[in-house]
C-alpha positions as CSV (number, residue, x, y, z in Angstrom):
1,M,0.0,0.0,0.0
2,S,1.4,3.4,-1.1
3,V,0.9,6.2,1.4
4,D,2.5,8.8,-0.9
5,A,-0.7,10.7,-1.2
6,L,-0.6,11.5,2.5
7,F,2.9,13.0,2.2
8,R,2.4,15.6,-0.5
9,P,3.0,19.1,0.7
10,F,0.1,21.5,1.1
11,S,0.0,25.3,1.1
12,L,-2.8,27.8,1.9
13,K,-2.4,31.6,2.6
14,G,1.1,31.1,3.9
15,L,0.3,27.9,5.8
16,D,2.9,25.6,4.4
17,L,2.6,22.0,5.5
18,K,5.1,19.2,4.9
19,N,2.3,16.6,4.6
20,R,-1.5,16.2,4.5
21,I,-1.9,14.9,8.1
22,V,-3.5,17.0,10.8
23,M,-3.6,16.2,14.5
24,A,-7.3,16.4,15.4
25,P,-8.4,18.5,18.4
26,M,-9.0,16.3,21.4
27,T,-10.4,17.4,24.7
28,R,-8.3,16.2,27.6
29,G,-9.3,18.5,30.4
30,M,-5.7,18.7,31.7
31,A,-5.0,22.5,31.9
32,T,-4.8,23.3,35.7
33,G,-6.9,26.4,36.3
34,G,-7.5,26.7,32.6
35,V,-3.9,27.7,32.0
36,P,-1.6,25.5,29.8
37,G,1.8,24.8,31.3
38,P,5.1,23.1,30.4
39,A,3.5,19.7,30.3
40,N,0.9,20.8,27.7
41,A,3.6,22.4,25.6
42,E,5.6,19.2,25.7
43,Y,2.6,17.2,24.7
44,Y,2.2,19.2,21.5
45,R,5.9,19.4,20.9
46,R,6.2,15.7,20.8
47,R,3.7,15.4,18.0
48,A,5.5,18.1,16.0
49,V,8.7,16.1,16.4
50,G,6.7,13.2,15.1
51,E,6.3,15.0,11.8
52,V,2.5,15.8,11.8
53,G,1.8,18.4,9.2
54,L,-0.6,20.6,11.3
55,I,-1.5,20.4,14.9
56,L,-4.9,21.6,16.0
57,T,-5.1,22.0,19.8
58,E,-7.8,20.8,22.1
59,G,-10.8,23.1,22.4
60,T,-10.0,26.3,24.2
61,V,-12.7,28.6,25.4
62,I,-13.5,32.2,24.5
63,D,-14.1,34.9,27.0
64,R,-17.7,34.2,27.9
65,P,-19.3,33.1,31.2
66,A,-19.9,29.3,31.4
67,S,-18.2,28.8,28.0
68,R,-16.6,25.4,29.0
69,N,-18.2,22.2,30.3
70,L,-15.2,20.7,32.2
71,P,-12.9,22.5,34.7
72,G,-9.6,21.5,33.0
73,I,-10.4,22.9,29.6
74,P,-8.0,25.7,28.9
75,F,-8.9,29.3,28.4
76,F,-7.9,31.3,25.3
77,H,-8.2,34.6,27.1
78,G,-6.5,36.4,30.0
79,P,-2.7,37.1,30.4
80,Q,-1.8,33.8,32.1
81,A,-3.5,31.5,29.6
82,L,-2.3,33.5,26.6
83,D,1.3,33.4,27.9
84,G,0.9,29.6,28.3
85,W,-0.3,29.3,24.7
86,A,2.5,31.4,23.4
87,D,4.9,28.9,25.0
88,V,3.0,26.0,23.3
89,A,3.3,27.7,19.9
90,K,7.0,28.4,20.4
91,A,7.7,24.8,21.4
92,V,5.9,23.5,18.3
93,H,7.6,25.9,16.0
94,E,11.1,25.1,17.4
95,A,10.3,21.5,16.6
96,G,9.5,22.4,13.0
97,G,5.7,22.1,13.3
98,R,2.7,24.2,12.5
99,I,-0.1,24.8,14.9
100,G,-3.5,26.4,15.4
101,P,-5.7,26.6,18.4
102,Q,-9.3,25.5,18.3
103,I,-11.6,28.1,19.9
104,W,-15.0,27.2,21.1
105,H,-18.0,27.8,23.4
106,T,-19.6,24.6,24.7
107,G,-23.1,26.1,24.9
108,S,-25.5,24.3,27.2
109,T,-23.9,20.9,26.9
110,R,-23.4,18.8,30.0
111,S,-20.3,16.9,31.2
112,G,-21.0,14.7,34.1
113,D,-22.0,16.5,37.3
114,W,-19.7,19.5,37.0
115,E,-21.4,22.9,36.8
116,P,-19.8,26.3,35.9
117,D,-20.2,29.3,38.1
118,A,-22.6,31.1,35.7
119,P,-25.8,29.8,34.0
120,V,-25.0,28.0,30.7
121,E,-26.3,29.8,27.6
122,S,-27.7,28.6,24.3
123,P,-30.0,29.8,21.5
124,S,-33.2,28.8,23.2
125,G,-32.2,27.5,26.7
126,L,-32.1,23.9,25.4
127,V,-29.4,21.3,25.4
128,G,-31.3,18.9,23.2
129,P,-34.8,18.3,21.9
130,G,-37.3,19.2,24.7
131,D,-34.4,19.2,27.2
132,P,-34.2,22.6,28.9
133,R,-30.9,23.8,30.5
134,G,-29.6,27.3,31.2
135,V,-30.8,30.5,29.6
136,A,-31.7,31.6,26.1
137,M,-29.2,34.2,24.8
138,T,-30.3,37.7,24.3
139,E,-29.2,39.6,21.2
140,E,-26.7,41.5,23.4
141,N,-25.3,38.1,24.6
142,I,-25.0,37.0,20.9
143,A,-23.1,40.2,20.0
144,D,-20.8,39.8,22.9
145,T,-20.1,36.2,22.0
146,V,-19.3,37.1,18.4
147,A,-16.9,39.7,19.6
148,A,-15.3,37.2,22.0
149,F,-14.6,34.8,19.1
150,A,-13.0,37.6,17.1
151,R,-10.8,38.6,20.0
152,A,-9.6,35.0,20.5
153,A,-8.8,34.6,16.8
154,A,-6.9,37.9,16.8
155,D,-5.0,36.8,19.9
156,A,-4.1,33.6,18.1
157,K,-2.6,35.5,15.2
158,N,-0.7,37.9,17.5
159,L,0.8,35.0,19.5
160,G,2.3,33.6,16.3
161,F,-0.1,30.7,15.6
162,D,-0.3,29.6,12.0
163,T,-4.1,29.3,11.8
164,V,-7.1,29.1,14.0
165,E,-10.1,26.7,14.0
166,V,-13.6,27.6,15.2
167,H,-15.6,24.7,16.6
168,G,-19.0,24.7,15.1
169,A,-19.8,21.0,15.5
170,H,-20.8,18.2,17.9
171,G,-23.7,19.9,19.6
172,Y,-21.8,22.8,21.1
173,L,-22.9,26.5,20.9
174,I,-22.5,27.3,17.3
175,D,-24.0,23.9,16.3
176,Q,-26.9,24.5,18.7
177,F,-27.8,27.5,16.5
178,F,-27.6,25.3,13.4
179,W,-29.9,22.6,14.8
180,S,-33.6,23.1,14.6
181,A,-34.1,21.0,17.8
182,T,-32.2,23.5,19.9
183,N,-32.8,26.7,18.0
184,L,-36.4,27.7,18.4
185,R,-35.8,31.4,18.1
186,E,-38.2,33.6,16.2
187,D,-35.8,36.5,15.7
188,A,-33.1,36.8,12.9
189,Y,-31.0,34.1,14.5
190,G,-33.6,31.4,14.2
191,G,-35.8,30.3,11.3
192,E,-37.2,27.4,9.4
193,T,-34.2,26.8,7.1
194,I,-30.6,25.8,7.8
195,R,-29.5,29.0,6.0
196,D,-31.5,31.1,8.4
197,R,-30.1,29.3,11.4
198,S,-26.5,29.7,10.1
199,R,-26.6,33.5,10.6
200,F,-24.9,33.3,14.0
201,A,-22.0,31.2,12.6
202,A,-21.7,33.5,9.6
203,E,-21.4,36.5,11.9
204,V,-18.7,34.8,13.9
205,M,-16.7,34.0,10.8
206,R,-17.2,37.4,9.3
207,E,-16.0,39.2,12.5
208,I,-13.0,36.9,12.8
209,R,-12.1,37.6,9.2
210,K,-12.2,41.3,10.0
211,A,-10.0,40.8,13.1
212,V,-7.3,38.7,11.4
213,G,-7.3,40.2,7.9
214,P,-7.6,38.5,4.5
215,D,-4.4,36.4,4.6
216,F,-4.7,34.4,7.8
217,P,-6.2,30.9,7.2
218,L,-9.4,30.2,9.0
219,I,-10.8,26.7,9.7
220,L,-14.4,25.9,10.7
221,R,-15.3,22.5,12.2
222,V,-18.7,21.2,11.3
223,S,-20.6,18.0,11.7
224,Q,-24.0,16.5,11.0
225,W,-24.1,14.4,14.2
226,K,-24.4,15.8,17.7
227,Q,-23.3,14.3,21.0
228,Q,-26.9,14.7,22.0
229,D,-28.0,12.7,18.9
230,Y,-25.6,10.6,16.8
231,T,-28.2,10.2,14.0
232,S,-29.1,13.9,13.6
233,R,-28.6,15.5,10.2
234,L,-28.6,19.2,9.4
235,A,-28.5,18.6,5.6
236,N,-30.4,15.7,4.1
237,T,-29.6,16.7,0.5
238,P,-26.7,18.4,-1.4
239,D,-28.9,21.5,-1.8
240,E,-29.4,21.7,1.9
241,M,-25.7,21.2,2.5
242,T,-25.0,24.1,0.1
243,D,-27.4,26.3,1.9
244,W,-25.7,25.5,5.2
245,L,-22.0,25.6,4.3
246,L,-21.6,28.0,1.4
247,P,-22.6,31.1,3.4
248,L,-20.0,30.2,6.0
249,V,-17.3,29.9,3.3
250,E,-18.4,33.3,1.9
251,A,-18.2,34.8,5.4
252,G,-14.6,33.9,5.8
253,A,-14.0,30.1,6.3
254,D,-11.1,28.9,4.1
255,V,-11.2,25.3,5.4
256,L,-14.1,23.2,6.4
257,H,-13.1,20.5,8.9
258,C,-15.9,17.9,8.4
259,S,-16.4,15.6,11.3
260,Q,-17.8,12.1,10.8
261,R,-17.8,9.3,13.3
262,R,-16.3,7.1,10.5
263,F,-14.6,8.9,7.6
264,W,-15.2,6.1,5.1
265,E,-19.0,6.3,5.2
266,A,-20.7,7.9,2.2
267,E,-22.6,11.1,3.0
268,F,-25.4,10.5,0.5
269,P,-25.2,6.8,-0.4
270,E,-28.6,7.1,-2.1
271,L,-27.0,9.3,-4.7
272,D,-23.6,7.8,-5.4
273,G,-23.5,4.5,-3.6
274,A,-21.9,3.1,-0.5
275,E,-18.4,4.0,-1.8
276,G,-19.4,7.6,-2.7
277,L,-18.1,10.9,-1.4
278,N,-17.9,11.3,2.3
279,F,-18.9,14.5,4.2
280,A,-15.7,16.3,3.4
281,G,-15.8,15.2,-0.2
282,W,-19.3,16.6,-0.6
283,A,-18.4,19.8,1.2
284,K,-15.5,20.4,-1.1
285,K,-17.6,19.7,-4.2
286,L,-20.4,22.0,-3.2
287,T,-18.5,25.0,-1.8
288,G,-15.0,24.8,-3.4
289,A,-13.4,25.2,0.0
290,T,-10.4,23.2,1.2
291,T,-11.7,20.4,3.4
292,I,-10.3,18.2,6.2
293,S,-11.8,14.8,6.8
294,V,-11.8,13.0,10.1
295,G,-13.3,10.1,11.9
296,S,-11.7,6.9,13.3
297,V,-8.7,7.1,11.1
298,G,-6.4,4.0,11.6
299,L,-8.6,2.6,14.4
300,S,-11.3,-0.1,14.7
301,S,-14.0,1.9,16.6
302,D,-15.3,5.4,16.6
303,F,-14.1,8.0,19.2
304,M,-17.2,8.3,21.3
305,G,-16.5,4.8,22.5
306,A,-13.2,6.0,23.9
307,F,-15.1,8.3,26.3
308,A,-17.1,5.2,27.5
309,G,-13.8,3.4,28.2
310,E,-13.4,1.4,25.0
311,S,-10.1,0.6,23.5
312,S,-9.5,0.4,19.8
313,K,-7.2,-1.6,17.5
314,S,-4.8,-0.1,15.0
315,T,-6.1,-0.8,11.5
316,P,-4.7,-0.4,7.9
317,L,-5.3,2.8,5.9
318,D,-6.5,1.2,2.6
319,N,-9.7,3.1,2.7
320,L,-7.9,6.4,3.2
321,T,-5.2,6.4,0.6
322,G,-7.4,5.9,-2.4
323,R,-9.6,8.8,-1.4
324,M,-6.5,11.0,-0.9
325,E,-5.1,10.0,-4.3
326,R,-8.4,11.1,-5.8
327,D,-8.3,14.4,-3.9
328,E,-11.8,13.7,-2.5
329,F,-10.7,16.0,0.3
330,D,-7.4,17.8,0.9
331,L,-6.3,16.9,4.4
332,I,-6.9,14.1,6.9
333,A,-7.1,14.5,10.7
334,V,-6.0,11.8,13.1
335,G,-7.0,11.8,16.7
336,R,-6.7,9.0,19.2
337,A,-4.1,7.1,17.2
338,M,-1.8,10.0,17.6
339,I,-2.3,10.1,21.4
340,S,-1.2,6.4,21.6
341,N,1.6,7.1,19.0
342,P,3.2,10.5,19.0
343,D,5.3,9.2,16.1
344,W,2.3,7.9,14.2
345,V,3.1,10.0,11.1
346,Q,6.7,8.7,11.0
347,R,5.6,5.1,11.4
348,V,3.1,5.3,8.6
349,H,5.6,7.0,6.3
350,Q,8.2,4.3,7.0
351,G,5.8,1.5,6.4
352,Q,5.8,0.4,10.1
353,M,2.1,0.2,10.7
354,D,2.6,-3.1,12.5
355,K,4.6,-1.3,15.2
356,L,1.8,1.1,16.1
357,E,0.3,0.8,19.6
358,D,-3.5,0.2,19.9
359,F,-5.5,2.9,21.6
360,S,-6.5,2.5,25.2
361,A,-9.0,4.8,26.9
362,S,-6.5,5.2,29.7
363,D,-4.2,7.1,27.2
364,L,-6.6,10.0,27.5
365,Q,-5.3,10.6,31.0
366,D,-1.6,10.7,30.1
367,L,-0.3,14.1,29.1
368,V,2.7,12.8,27.2
């Protein structure tokens, strides 16, 4: 099996990557007091040494009350946290890597019994269909949140990061605006169509673009599924997907990071068969944007099982290389396999797949 397609260089707006492999963002909840320290910097540095093309950090929260759903999730605001992130970027760059923070707001999502100090916020005070939690955002709250996303992105650029990713997936705040089950608003931020409910996300991307200028690459992560409902779909047809994603690209997103639980599954099998384009493939076809695919790369089970304590076997990449050779999507993100194997990229490049460690759920607790 040739893996040459994974090791072509890639360039976008000054973001020059040595290969097409991205380290996917993975929540670990290991930033004491919300501030990344030397151990966090070393964790990312090791993956840069391992030759990953682009590192996307774990989700980091913008400057809003109750914007995280675990106490160890790092901030991307405040002098201490930003100084810590500057050290992370420096460590990765000194190792020859490229890195961007993922910025997010977790909305009204739950994580065990932990509760933030302030009420959680969401479009309509819901965490899922018919499941109330927290408060519905006012238009002033929305404006402040848009501004907070823009400040975080500007800080990322000023700290020397190479890109920034906005998390708009998996049932968190931005995705709660997309989803008709959690967005029941009757103002300009709600509506019957996915295009209507995308207004909040488009404003976020537009204000970020203003804050960072035209030449800084922006990534937006999106998904059909939610942690509240794995079977949920925002777009059931290509036309609906265009209505959802194209305005976000027009608002400033250069790259769509298209999250699937299993990257090899066809997005619209009724149109082009079981081996048809996946989510990232359709997003690229419909919008013309650069796309990243992700979802259980190199492992035998999807990542939600990891949070339930499941382990996962290392698997061949046959289903990936053909898609990359056809340029179905531009980049591929690897998550858990890279936690177990900081040198995953090097092993794959050297044809040493048989030497890769299987993923164990306990790996999530090791900051190495």
